[in-house]
N, C-alpha and C positions, 0 to 999 in steps of 0.2 A: 362324278360317278362313284358309287360306293364299291368298295372292294369286297368281294365275296370269295373267301379262300376255297379252293377245291380240295377234295380229299386226297391224301397221298396215295400212291398206288399200293396195292396189297403186297406184302412181302413175297408172296408166291410169284407175283408178276416180275419182281425184281430179281429173284433167285429161284428159278424153277428147279424142282427136284431132278436130279441127274440119274435116271435109271433105278431109283430106289422106291418107286411106287409101291405102296402097300406096306412098307416097313413102319413099325410103331416106335422105332428107336428115336433118339434125339435128332433134331433137325441140324443140318450143317449150315443153315442160314446165318449170316452175320446180323447183328442188331443194326437197324436202319433208323436214322432220325431224319424225318422229312424237314427240309429247310424251305420255308415259305416266308413271305413278308410278315405273317403273324408270328412265327417262331422267332424270327430276327428281332422283332419288337419285344417279345417276352424276355429275351436274353439281354436287353439293353439295361444299363444303369440309368439312373435319373438324369445324369448329366448327358449321356448319349442320346436319350430321348429328347431332351431339350435341344440339342444341337441338330438332331434329325429334322425337326420342324413339322413332323406329320401329326395331324389331329385325328383322333379315332372316335368314331361314334360306336358306343357299346350298348348292347341290350342285356339286361340282367333280368332273371325270372321274377324278381319280387318288386319290380317297378313297372308302371304302365307306359312310361316314356323311356326313350333311349337316354343315355348319359354320354357326355363328351369328355375325353381326356385329351388335353392339349399341352404343348410344351411350355408356353410362357403366357403371362397375363395379356400381352398384346394379342394373342390368338383368342382369348376370351372376348375382348372387344370386338374382333371381327365377327365372331359367331352371334354376338348380341345384336350387332348391326343387321345380320341376316335373319333375325327374328328368333333365335334360340334363347329361351329363358336362362338367365344367368345361374339359377339354382341347379340346373342340369349340367353345368360345365365345371370340370375340375382341372386345375393345372396338375401336372405330374408331381411337382414338389409339394403342393397342398395335399394331394392324396397320400403321398409317401409319409409326410409328417403326421397325418391323421391316422394312418394305419399302424404307425410306429408307437402310438400311445399304448402304454401297458394296460392290460386287463379288459380290453374291448372284446366283447363277444360278437359273434355274427349277428345276433339279434340287435345289439347296440349299433353296429355298423349300419344295418338296414334302416333302423329308425332314424339315425342321423342323416343318412343319405336322403331318405324321404322328406324329412323336415327341410333340408337344404333346398331340395327341389321344389317343394310346396311353397316355401316362403321366399325363395330367391336369396337365400342366405349365403354369406361368405364366411368361411371358417377362418377366424383370426388367430386363435391359439387352442391348443390342446393341453389342458392341465390334468394331470393324473389325480385321482381321488386319494386324499390323505386321510385315511380313516382315523388315525390317532388324533388329528387335529379336531375332529368331531367330538371326541370323548374328552379332550383335555379341558373343555369349558364346563363339563359336568362336575368337576371336582370342587 
């Protein structure tokens, strides 16, 4: 069964105004952070996500198919056996190392994700562009 997060309650429902209706002054409400399974996952480190063992199916606006974020490579194999194309599956460590590459733009990320999904590719390494190396052979 897929997890569908519910919206947190409106701040007014948590802290109703106490007899100051119609006042335009600052609110006396305290900041509230909703704690849901999704916010817990967003606060996890890579190691914590790996230990938790939960696989996430994600939908992003610039892909036609959902993507999967899984804790470890063994989870990739499970999803492949269930018929999920390997290019749609990312381990959390693979994604963290990919996103840590310097100089990646959002457009770069979108293209690489789409290529990985289309060809069933596995990211083996991310090597930063060394612009100086390109020009050193021109001398």
